[in-house]
C-alpha positions as CSV (number, residue, x, y, z in Angstrom):
1,M,0.1,-55.8,-27.8
2,A,-0.2,-53.2,-25.0
3,L,-0.2,-54.8,-21.6
4,S,-3.6,-53.3,-20.6
5,R,-5.2,-54.6,-23.8
6,F,-3.7,-58.0,-23.1
7,F,-5.2,-58.1,-19.6
8,V,-8.7,-57.2,-21.1
9,L,-8.4,-60.3,-23.3
10,Q,-7.1,-62.3,-20.3
11,V,-10.2,-61.4,-18.2
12,L,-12.5,-62.3,-21.1
13,H,-10.6,-65.5,-21.7
14,D,-11.9,-66.5,-18.2
15,G,-15.5,-65.8,-19.2
16,P,-18.0,-63.2,-20.4
17,A,-18.1,-59.9,-18.4
18,H,-19.4,-56.4,-18.5
19,G,-17.2,-53.4,-18.5
20,Y,-17.1,-52.6,-14.8
21,D,-16.3,-56.2,-14.0
22,I,-13.6,-56.2,-16.7
23,A,-11.9,-53.1,-15.2
24,R,-12.0,-54.4,-11.7
25,A,-10.7,-57.9,-12.7
26,V,-7.8,-56.2,-14.6
27,E,-7.0,-54.2,-11.5
28,R,-7.1,-57.3,-9.3
29,T,-5.0,-59.4,-11.7
30,T,-2.3,-56.7,-11.9
31,N,-2.4,-55.9,-8.2
32,G,-3.5,-52.4,-9.0
33,C,-0.7,-51.8,-11.5
34,C,-3.1,-51.5,-14.4
35,S,-6.5,-49.9,-13.6
36,P,-8.3,-49.1,-16.9
37,S,-10.5,-46.0,-16.9
38,E,-13.9,-46.0,-18.7
39,G,-12.3,-43.6,-21.2
40,A,-9.7,-46.2,-22.1
41,L,-11.7,-49.5,-21.6
42,Y,-14.8,-48.9,-23.7
43,P,-13.0,-47.7,-26.8
44,T,-10.8,-50.8,-26.5
45,L,-13.8,-53.0,-26.2
46,R,-15.5,-51.3,-29.3
47,E,-12.2,-51.8,-31.2
48,F,-12.1,-55.5,-30.2
49,E,-15.7,-55.9,-31.2
50,Q,-15.2,-54.2,-34.6
51,G,-12.1,-56.5,-35.2
52,G,-14.1,-59.6,-34.4
53,Y,-12.2,-60.4,-31.1
54,V,-15.3,-60.0,-28.9
55,T,-19.0,-59.9,-29.2
56,S,-21.4,-58.0,-27.0
57,A,-25.0,-58.3,-26.0
58,S,-27.3,-56.4,-23.6
59,E,-28.2,-58.4,-20.6
60,V,-29.8,-57.7,-17.2
61,V,-27.1,-58.0,-14.6
62,S,-28.0,-57.4,-10.9
63,G,-31.2,-55.7,-12.0
64,R,-29.4,-53.3,-14.5
65,E,-29.1,-53.5,-18.2
66,R,-25.4,-54.0,-19.1
67,R,-23.4,-54.8,-22.2
68,V,-21.7,-58.1,-21.6
69,Y,-18.6,-58.9,-23.7
70,T,-17.6,-62.4,-24.8
71,L,-14.4,-63.5,-26.4
72,T,-14.7,-65.0,-29.9
73,D,-12.4,-67.8,-31.3
74,K,-10.4,-65.0,-33.0
75,G,-10.1,-63.3,-29.6
76,R,-8.9,-66.5,-27.9
77,D,-6.3,-66.9,-30.7
78,A,-5.2,-63.3,-30.1
79,F,-4.9,-63.9,-26.4
80,K,-2.7,-67.0,-27.0
81,V,-0.4,-65.0,-29.3
82,G,-0.2,-62.2,-26.8
83,L,0.5,-64.6,-24.0
84,E,3.3,-66.2,-25.9
85,A,4.8,-62.8,-26.8
86,W,4.6,-61.6,-23.1
87,M,6.1,-64.9,-21.9
88,D,9.0,-64.5,-24.3
89,A,9.5,-60.9,-23.2
90,T,9.4,-61.9,-19.6
91,A,12.0,-64.7,-20.2
92,T,14.3,-62.3,-22.0
93,L,14.0,-59.7,-19.2
94,T,14.7,-62.4,-16.6
95,E,17.7,-63.6,-18.4
96,T,19.0,-60.1,-18.8
97,D,18.6,-59.5,-15.1
98,R,20.4,-62.8,-14.3
99,A,23.2,-61.9,-16.7
100,A,23.6,-58.5,-15.1
101,A,23.7,-60.0,-11.6
102,A,26.3,-62.5,-12.7
103,R,28.5,-59.7,-14.2
104,D,28.1,-57.8,-11.0
105,R,29.2,-60.8,-8.9
106,A,32.1,-61.5,-11.2
107,K,33.3,-57.9,-10.9
108,G,33.0,-58.0,-7.2
109,A,35.0,-61.3,-7.0
110,C,38.1,-59.8,-8.8
111,R,40.1,-57.7,-6.4
112,C,43.1,-57.1,-8.6
């Protein structure tokens, strides 16, 4: 799962939100590293809705009609699977970094 798509699910896992709030929450969550544009976000949300991962409904938010997206049980399951995959990937990368640092230290210790 692409990281930006994962963060959209993560935001919706915290609760229903409309598109603008989702984009800003993803940006905050990633410290600005991932900032989905409308051109990327809304097709993703439509795809998630067609796949049964989210539902949407029109609601009045701050006096404006907005489409609010809610994660379904299928979407929660997808988030959990994505979270496990990213945690495994992170652990692997961390181990790789530790192993490389240990090799570098070992090479530096030998002055033959």
